[in-house]
C-alpha positions in Angstrom: 105.4 105.0 121.9 105.7 108.7 121.9 109.4 108.8 121.2 109.1 106.8 117.9 109.0 108.6 114.6 105.9 108.7 112.4 107.7 106.6 109.7 108.6 104.1 112.3 105.0 103.8 113.5 103.8 103.5 109.8 106.3 100.6 109.2 105.2 98.8 112.4 101.5 99.2 111.3 102.3 97.9 107.8 104.5 95.0 109.2 101.8 93.8 111.5 99.2 94.0 108.8 100.5 91.0 107.3 98.6 88.9 110.0 95.3 90.3 108.9 92.9 88.4 106.7 91.2 91.3 104.9 92.2 94.7 103.6 89.6 96.6 105.6 91.2 95.6 108.8 94.6 96.8 107.6 93.0 100.2 106.6 91.3 100.5 109.9 94.6 99.9 111.8 96.4 102.4 109.5 93.5 105.0 110.0 93.7 104.6 113.8 97.4 104.9 113.9 97.4 108.1 111.7 94.6 109.5 113.8 96.6 108.9 117.0 99.7 110.6 115.4 97.8 113.7 114.3 96.5 114.3 117.7 100.0 115.3 118.7 100.5 117.7 115.8 101.0 121.4 116.8 101.5 123.0 113.4 99.2 123.3 110.4 99.8 121.2 107.4 101.5 122.9 104.5 99.7 122.7 101.2 96.7 121.1 102.8 94.4 122.6 100.1 96.4 120.8 97.3 96.4 117.6 99.3 92.6 117.6 99.8 92.0 118.1 96.1 94.3 115.1 95.3 92.4 113.0 97.9 89.0 114.0 96.5 90.1 112.9 93.0 91.6 109.7 94.2 88.9 108.7 96.6 85.9 110.6 95.3 83.4 108.0 96.7 84.6 108.4 100.2 85.6 112.0 100.3 83.5 115.2 100.6 84.9 118.7 100.6 
């Protein structure tokens, strides 16, 4: 699936998530997909510091800086 875009893969994951019974399984599949996509990144992420700050606010119980 290397030639597919990140957006397409995200839609495939979300579309296939309709068959899952619980929300945790959907999040696990989404996490694994994102993890697989990010292995192929070559450049650094722009504004990552701002993104991590937002994630820390939204997901404070699961996020550590």
